[in-house]
NUPAGU-839536 format. One line per field, with one value per residue: residue in one letter; x, y, z of N, C-alpha, C in turn. Coordinates in steps of 0.2 Angstrom, whole numbers. Layout:
# NUPAGU-839536
residuo: (A|...) .
n_x: (X|...) .
n_y: (Y|...) .
n_z: (Z|...) .
ca_x: (X|...) .
ca_y: (Y|...) .
ca_z: (Z|...) .
c_x: (X|...) .
c_y: (Y|...) .
c_z: (Z|...) .
This chain:
# NUPAGU-839536
residuo: (M|S|A|L|I|L|E|I|V|E|G|P|G|A|G|R|R|A|S|L|E|G|P|V|V|I|G|R|A|P|D|A|G|L|V|L|D|D|D|Q|V|S|R|H|H|A|R|V|A|P|A|P|G|G|G|A|V|V|E|D|L|G|S|T|N|G|T|F|I|N|H|A|Q|L|A|G|P|A|R|L|R|P|G|D|D|L|L|L|G|V|S|V|V|E|L|R|E|K|A|Q|V|A|H|R|P|S|A|V|R|P|V|P|P|A|L|A|V|A|Q|R|P|P|G|F|V|D|P|A|G|A|P|D|E|R|G|R|H|D|L|E|R|L|M|D|A|R|T|K|L|Q|A|R|T|A|P|L|A|V|L|V|L|V|V|L|V|V|A|V|Y|L|G|S|R) .
n_x: (-316|-324|-337|-331|-335|-335|-338|-344|-346|-344|-347|-346|-357|-363|-365|-364|-359|-347|-342|-330|-323|-312|-298|-299|-301|-300|-307|-307|-310|-320|-317|-315|-317|-323|-329|-328|-336|-328|-318|-307|-297|-289|-287|-286|-284|-281|-279|-288|-286|-291|-285|-277|-283|-292|-299|-291|-279|-270|-267|-260|-260|-251|-257|-261|-265|-265|-267|-276|-279|-289|-286|-272|-258|-255|-238|-233|-239|-253|-262|-281|-295|-311|-323|-311|-307|-306|-299|-300|-296|-311|-318|-323|-322|-327|-324|-331|-339|-350|-360|-359|-366|-378|-384|-385|-387|-385|-368|-367|-364|-371|-371|-365|-373|-368|-362|-370|-378|-392|-404|-402|-409|-399|-390|-388|-398|-412|-427|-440|-437|-445|-444|-441|-451|-446|-440|-425|-410|-408|-396|-392|-402|-397|-385|-375|-381|-373|-364|-374|-377|-361|-361|-372|-368|-356|-355|-361|-350|-339|-342|-343|-327|-324|-328|-323|-308|-309|-312|-299|-291|-296|-293|-280|-276) .
n_y: (-48|-48|-60|-68|-74|-82|-81|-86|-76|-75|-87|-105|-112|-100|-90|-99|-101|-100|-102|-93|-96|-105|-110|-112|-125|-122|-128|-143|-154|-165|-165|-153|-138|-127|-131|-127|-129|-130|-133|-127|-126|-132|-148|-146|-131|-116|-110|-102|-91|-85|-70|-62|-48|-45|-47|-60|-73|-79|-94|-100|-116|-124|-123|-125|-116|-104|-91|-77|-61|-48|-47|-49|-59|-72|-74|-79|-81|-70|-54|-54|-45|-38|-38|-39|-47|-66|-73|-89|-99|-99|-95|-82|-77|-69|-61|-58|-49|-52|-40|-37|-46|-44|-31|-33|-45|-55|-56|-61|-58|-51|-59|-50|-40|-39|-53|-61|-76|-80|-94|-106|-119|-132|-133|-144|-155|-163|-152|-159|-172|-184|-199|-196|-195|-203|-211|-212|-215|-216|-209|-202|-194|-185|-178|-164|-151|-146|-156|-167|-159|-158|-174|-174|-168|-174|-186|-179|-169|-180|-187|-175|-173|-185|-184|-173|-179|-187|-182|-172|-182|-189|-177|-175|-186) .
n_z: (152|137|131|116|98|84|67|51|38|25|10|10|22|29|42|51|66|81|98|107|120|122|115|96|83|67|50|38|43|53|68|71|78|72|58|41|26|13|1|-1|8|22|33|47|47|55|70|83|98|112|118|133|138|127|112|100|97|81|72|58|54|44|34|17|7|14|27|31|37|36|24|23|23|35|43|53|71|74|80|82|81|86|74|65|49|44|33|24|13|2|11|24|39|53|70|84|94|110|111|98|93|100|98|81|75|64|53|41|25|9|-6|-19|-32|-43|-45|-41|-48|-57|-54|-69|-79|-83|-98|-107|-102|-106|-106|-107|-101|-106|-115|-133|-148|-158|-154|-148|-139|-120|-117|-128|-128|-115|-120|-122|-133|-141|-145|-151|-163|-169|-170|-179|-191|-193|-202|-216|-216|-218|-230|-239|-239|-245|-258|-262|-263|-271|-283|-282|-286|-299|-306|-307|-315) .
ca_x: (-314|-330|-338|-331|-340|-330|-345|-344|-351|-345|-343|-350|-361|-361|-371|-362|-354|-344|-340|-323|-321|-304|-293|-306|-297|-305|-303|-313|-313|-325|-316|-314|-322|-327|-330|-329|-338|-324|-312|-298|-297|-286|-291|-284|-280|-280|-280|-289|-287|-293|-280|-276|-282|-298|-297|-290|-272|-273|-260|-261|-256|-246|-262|-259|-268|-263|-275|-276|-281|-292|-281|-264|-257|-250|-233|-235|-246|-255|-269|-288|-298|-317|-322|-308|-309|-302|-299|-297|-300|-315|-323|-321|-324|-327|-323|-338|-340|-360|-360|-360|-372|-386|-383|-383|-388|-380|-365|-367|-363|-376|-367|-364|-377|-364|-358|-375|-383|-400|-403|-405|-408|-394|-393|-387|-401|-418|-431|-445|-437|-447|-441|-444|-456|-442|-436|-419|-407|-408|-390|-393|-406|-394|-380|-375|-383|-366|-362|-377|-375|-358|-365|-377|-364|-351|-358|-358|-341|-334|-345|-339|-322|-323|-331|-316|-302|-312|-310|-294|-289|-301|-291|-273|-275) .
ca_y: (-51|-49|-67|-67|-78|-83|-82|-86|-72|-76|-94|-110|-110|-92|-89|-104|-98|-105|-96|-92|-97|-108|-112|-115|-125|-120|-132|-146|-161|-166|-164|-144|-133|-123|-132|-126|-134|-126|-135|-123|-126|-139|-151|-142|-125|-113|-109|-95|-92|-78|-66|-58|-41|-45|-50|-67|-74|-82|-95|-104|-124|-126|-125|-127|-108|-98|-89|-70|-57|-41|-47|-48|-65|-72|-76|-82|-78|-62|-53|-53|-39|-41|-35|-40|-53|-69|-79|-96|-104|-95|-93|-75|-79|-63|-60|-53|-48|-54|-34|-33|-49|-43|-26|-34|-53|-59|-52|-61|-53|-56|-58|-45|-41|-42|-59|-66|-78|-82|-102|-107|-125|-134|-134|-153|-159|-161|-151|-163|-178|-189|-201|-192|-198|-206|-218|-210|-219|-212|-206|-196|-187|-179|-177|-158|-149|-146|-165|-169|-157|-163|-182|-176|-165|-178|-189|-175|-170|-184|-186|-170|-177|-190|-181|-169|-184|-191|-174|-171|-188|-187|-170|-177|-191) .
ca_z: (143|135|125|108|94|76|64|46|35|17|10|14|29|30|46|56|74|85|102|107|125|122|108|91|79|60|47|37|47|57|74|70|84|68|53|36|20|9|-4|0|19|25|35|53|44|59|78|85|104|116|120|136|136|124|106|100|94|75|71|53|58|41|27|10|6|20|31|29|42|33|17|22|24|43|41|61|75|73|84|78|85|85|67|58|43|43|27|24|8|0|19|27|48|60|77|85|103|111|110|92|92|101|92|75|75|58|49|36|19|4|-11|-23|-38|-50|-44|-39|-54|-56|-56|-74|-79|-87|-107|-109|-101|-112|-101|-106|-98|-107|-122|-140|-152|-162|-147|-146|-132|-115|-117|-132|-124|-111|-123|-127|-139|-149|-147|-156|-171|-171|-171|-185|-199|-197|-210|-221|-215|-221|-237|-241|-241|-250|-264|-263|-263|-279|-287|-284|-289|-306|-309|-308|-321) .
c_x: (-321|-328|-335|-333|-335|-337|-342|-349|-349|-343|-348|-351|-361|-368|-369|-358|-349|-342|-333|-322|-313|-301|-298|-301|-303|-302|-309|-315|-319|-325|-315|-317|-327|-326|-331|-329|-335|-317|-307|-296|-293|-289|-291|-280|-280|-280|-281|-289|-289|-286|-281|-278|-288|-294|-296|-283|-273|-265|-262|-256|-254|-252|-258|-259|-267|-269|-271|-281|-283|-287|-275|-262|-253|-243|-230|-239|-247|-262|-274|-293|-304|-317|-318|-312|-304|-304|-296|-300|-304|-320|-319|-325|-322|-327|-327|-337|-348|-362|-363|-366|-378|-386|-386|-383|-383|-375|-363|-369|-368|-370|-368|-369|-373|-360|-364|-377|-387|-400|-408|-404|-402|-395|-391|-392|-409|-422|-439|-444|-439|-444|-445|-447|-452|-437|-429|-417|-407|-402|-390|-397|-401|-386|-381|-378|-377|-363|-367|-375|-368|-358|-369|-374|-359|-351|-358|-352|-338|-337|-341|-331|-320|-323|-324|-310|-303|-310|-305|-290|-289|-295|-284|-274|-276) .
c_y: (-52|-56|-64|-73|-78|-84|-80|-82|-73|-85|-98|-110|-106|-93|-93|-100|-104|-100|-97|-91|-102|-106|-115|-118|-124|-126|-135|-151|-160|-165|-157|-142|-128|-127|-129|-130|-130|-131|-133|-123|-133|-140|-147|-136|-122|-114|-103|-97|-85|-77|-62|-50|-39|-47|-58|-67|-78|-84|-100|-112|-127|-127|-125|-120|-103|-96|-80|-66|-50|-41|-47|-55|-66|-76|-79|-79|-73|-60|-52|-50|-39|-35|-37|-47|-58|-73|-83|-98|-96|-92|-87|-77|-72|-64|-56|-54|-50|-46|-34|-40|-46|-37|-27|-41|-57|-51|-54|-57|-55|-56|-53|-46|-44|-49|-63|-69|-80|-90|-103|-116|-127|-136|-142|-156|-157|-159|-154|-170|-184|-194|-197|-198|-203|-213|-219|-214|-213|-207|-202|-191|-182|-178|-169|-156|-148|-153|-166|-164|-160|-172|-179|-173|-168|-182|-186|-172|-175|-189|-181|-171|-180|-189|-177|-172|-186|-185|-174|-176|-189|-183|-170|-182|-188) .
c_z: (143|129|117|103|87|72|56|43|27|16|11|19|32|35|53|61|79|92|105|116|127|115|103|87|72|54|44|41|53|65|76|74|79|59|47|29|13|6|-2|5|19|31|44|51|49|64|81|93|107|119|126|134|129|116|106|95|89|74|65|54|51|35|22|6|7|24|29|35|39|26|19|26|31|40|50|64|76|77|81|83|83|79|63|56|46|38|26|18|4|7|22|35|50|66|78|92|102|111|105|91|94|99|83|76|69|56|44|30|12|-2|-17|-29|-41|-50|-43|-48|-52|-58|-63|-74|-84|-95|-109|-106|-104|-104|-102|-100|-99|-114|-128|-142|-155|-157|-148|-138|-125|-113|-122|-129|-120|-114|-124|-133|-144|-148|-151|-162|-174|-176|-179|-191|-199|-202|-216|-222|-221|-229|-243|-245|-245|-256|-267|-265|-270|-285|-289|-288|-296|-310|-314|-313|-326) .
Protein backbone atom coordinates (compact mmCIF):
# COMPACT_ATOMS: atom_id res chain seq x y z
CA MET A 1 0.00 0.00 0.00
CA SER A 2 1.40 3.40 -0.95
CA ALA A 3 1.36 6.26 1.52
CA LEU A 4 -1.58 8.63 1.09
CA ILE A 5 -1.88 12.36 1.72
CA LEU A 6 -4.93 14.60 2.07
CA GLU A 7 -4.28 18.08 0.61
CA ILE A 8 -6.60 21.08 0.70
CA VAL A 9 -6.62 22.20 -2.95
CA GLU A 10 -9.40 24.83 -2.86
CA GLY A 11 -10.73 27.08 -0.13
CA PRO A 12 -9.30 28.49 3.07
CA GLY A 13 -6.01 26.84 4.03
CA ALA A 14 -5.24 25.65 0.48
CA GLY A 15 -1.92 23.80 0.42
CA ARG A 16 -2.20 22.36 3.93
CA ARG A 17 -1.75 18.58 4.13
CA ALA A 18 -2.34 15.64 6.45
CA SER A 19 -0.75 12.21 6.14
CA LEU A 20 -3.28 9.37 5.95
CA GLU A 21 -1.48 6.67 7.93
CA GLY A 22 -4.61 5.95 9.98
CA PRO A 23 -8.12 7.38 10.30
CA VAL A 24 -8.20 11.19 10.05
CA VAL A 25 -11.13 13.33 11.17
CA ILE A 26 -11.68 16.46 9.08
CA GLY A 27 -13.47 19.46 10.57
CA ARG A 28 -13.27 22.87 12.22
CA ALA A 29 -12.45 21.58 15.71
CA PRO A 30 -8.86 22.08 16.88
CA ASP A 31 -8.58 18.36 17.70
CA ALA A 32 -9.38 17.30 14.09
CA GLY A 33 -6.58 15.60 12.14
CA LEU A 34 -7.11 18.06 9.26
CA VAL A 35 -8.50 21.39 10.49
CA LEU A 36 -10.47 23.41 7.91
CA ASP A 37 -10.97 27.18 8.42
CA ASP A 38 -14.37 26.98 6.73
CA ASP A 39 -17.59 28.17 8.40
CA GLN A 40 -19.61 25.72 6.27
CA VAL A 41 -17.76 22.73 7.77
CA SER A 42 -18.93 21.02 10.97
CA ARG A 43 -16.59 20.68 13.95
CA HIS A 44 -16.17 16.96 13.20
CA HIS A 45 -17.37 16.78 9.59
CA ALA A 46 -16.00 13.56 8.07
CA ARG A 47 -13.60 10.69 8.74
CA VAL A 48 -11.18 9.37 6.11
CA ALA A 49 -9.36 6.08 6.70
CA PRO A 50 -6.96 4.08 4.49
CA ALA A 51 -8.67 1.15 2.79
CA PRO A 52 -7.18 -2.29 2.22
CA GLY A 53 -6.03 -2.57 -1.38
CA GLY A 54 -5.38 1.18 -1.80
CA GLY A 55 -7.42 4.33 -1.64
CA ALA A 56 -9.47 5.32 1.36
CA VAL A 57 -12.95 5.13 2.84
CA VAL A 58 -14.84 8.35 3.63
CA GLU A 59 -17.65 8.60 6.13
CA ASP A 60 -19.75 11.68 6.89
CA LEU A 61 -20.00 12.22 10.65
CA GLY A 62 -23.49 13.75 10.62
CA SER A 63 -22.39 17.09 9.21
CA THR A 64 -24.94 19.82 8.56
CA ASN A 65 -23.97 20.52 4.93
CA GLY A 66 -22.99 17.02 3.81
CA THR A 67 -19.87 15.53 2.26
CA PHE A 68 -19.34 15.05 -1.49
CA ILE A 69 -16.96 12.90 -3.55
CA ASN A 70 -16.50 14.23 -7.08
CA HIS A 71 -19.76 16.24 -6.71
CA ALA A 72 -21.83 13.22 -5.53
CA GLN A 73 -23.21 13.46 -1.99
CA LEU A 74 -22.37 10.62 0.37
CA ALA A 75 -25.26 8.52 1.68
CA GLY A 76 -22.95 6.23 3.67
CA PRO A 77 -19.29 5.21 3.74
CA ALA A 78 -17.76 5.49 0.26
CA ARG A 79 -14.50 4.71 -1.53
CA LEU A 80 -12.08 7.57 -2.21
CA ARG A 81 -9.35 6.95 -4.79
CA PRO A 82 -6.17 8.98 -5.38
CA GLY A 83 -7.06 12.06 -7.44
CA ASP A 84 -10.67 12.18 -6.19
CA ASP A 85 -12.09 15.43 -4.80
CA LEU A 86 -13.68 15.53 -1.38
CA LEU A 87 -15.94 18.59 -0.95
CA LEU A 88 -16.64 19.74 2.61
CA GLY A 89 -18.29 23.17 2.91
CA VAL A 90 -16.47 25.37 0.38
CA SER A 91 -13.19 23.47 0.80
CA VAL A 92 -11.98 20.82 -1.63
CA VAL A 93 -9.59 18.16 -0.31
CA GLU A 94 -7.80 15.82 -2.73
CA LEU A 95 -6.50 12.37 -1.88
CA ARG A 96 -2.96 12.03 -3.26
CA GLU A 97 -0.31 9.31 -3.28
CA LYS A 98 3.27 10.17 -2.32
CA ALA A 99 4.30 9.41 -5.93
CA GLN A 100 1.86 12.09 -7.15
CA VAL A 101 3.28 14.55 -4.64
CA ALA A 102 6.83 13.77 -5.80
CA HIS A 103 5.79 14.38 -9.43
CA ARG A 104 3.73 17.52 -8.67
CA PRO A 105 4.42 18.92 -5.17
CA SER A 106 1.19 20.93 -4.88
CA ALA A 107 -2.26 20.28 -6.30
CA VAL A 108 -3.60 23.67 -5.18
CA ARG A 109 -5.88 25.10 -7.84
CA PRO A 110 -5.67 28.80 -8.63
CA VAL A 111 -8.82 30.92 -8.38
CA PRO A 112 -10.33 31.17 -11.89
CA PRO A 113 -9.74 34.66 -13.37
CA ALA A 114 -13.50 35.21 -13.72
CA LEU A 115 -13.89 34.81 -9.94
CA ALA A 116 -10.71 36.58 -8.85
CA VAL A 117 -11.37 40.08 -7.56
CA ALA A 118 -8.71 42.74 -7.35
CA GLN A 119 -8.15 44.29 -3.93
CA ARG A 120 -9.81 47.68 -3.60
CA PRO A 121 -10.12 50.08 -0.71
CA PRO A 122 -13.52 50.10 1.00
CA GLY A 123 -15.83 52.89 -0.15
CA PHE A 124 -17.14 53.63 3.33
CA VAL A 125 -13.82 54.78 4.81
CA ASP A 126 -12.26 58.17 4.14
CA PRO A 127 -9.00 57.30 2.33
CA ALA A 128 -7.20 60.30 3.82
CA GLY A 129 -7.90 59.04 7.33
CA ALA A 130 -7.34 62.47 8.90
CA PRO A 131 -10.02 64.74 10.39
CA ASP A 132 -11.28 67.18 7.82
CA GLU A 133 -10.96 70.96 7.98
CA ARG A 134 -14.61 71.41 9.02
CA GLY A 135 -14.06 69.46 12.25
CA ARG A 136 -16.45 66.58 11.52
CA HIS A 137 -16.75 63.86 14.14
CA ASP A 138 -14.87 60.57 13.67
CA LEU A 139 -18.08 58.61 13.09
CA GLU A 140 -19.21 61.05 10.41
CA ARG A 141 -15.96 60.48 8.51
CA LEU A 142 -16.67 56.73 8.47
CA MET A 143 -20.25 56.92 7.20
CA ASP A 144 -21.06 55.42 3.83
CA ALA A 145 -21.20 58.00 1.00
CA ARG A 146 -24.91 57.23 0.32
CA THR A 147 -25.75 57.72 3.99
CA LYS A 148 -23.96 61.07 3.94
CA LEU A 149 -25.95 62.16 0.86
CA GLN A 150 -29.23 61.12 2.50
CA ALA A 151 -28.30 62.98 5.68
CA ARG A 152 -27.56 66.15 3.68
CA THR A 153 -30.76 65.98 1.57
CA ALA A 154 -33.17 65.02 4.39
CA PRO A 155 -33.69 68.62 5.68
CA LEU A 156 -34.41 69.79 2.12
CA ALA A 157 -36.95 66.98 1.66
CA VAL A 158 -38.69 67.93 4.92
CA LEU A 159 -38.81 71.62 3.85
CA VAL A 160 -40.33 70.70 0.46
CA LEU A 161 -42.92 68.49 2.19
CA VAL A 162 -43.90 71.32 4.60
CA VAL A 163 -44.24 73.77 1.69
CA LEU A 164 -46.48 71.30 -0.18
CA VAL A 165 -48.68 70.72 2.88
CA VAL A 166 -49.07 74.49 3.43
CA ALA A 167 -49.84 75.02 -0.30
CA VAL A 168 -52.50 72.28 -0.27
CA TYR A 169 -54.01 73.66 2.94
CA LEU A 170 -54.14 77.21 1.57
CA GLY A 171 -55.46 76.01 -1.79
CA SER A 172 -58.33 74.12 -0.18
CA ARG A 173 -59.57 77.13 1.85
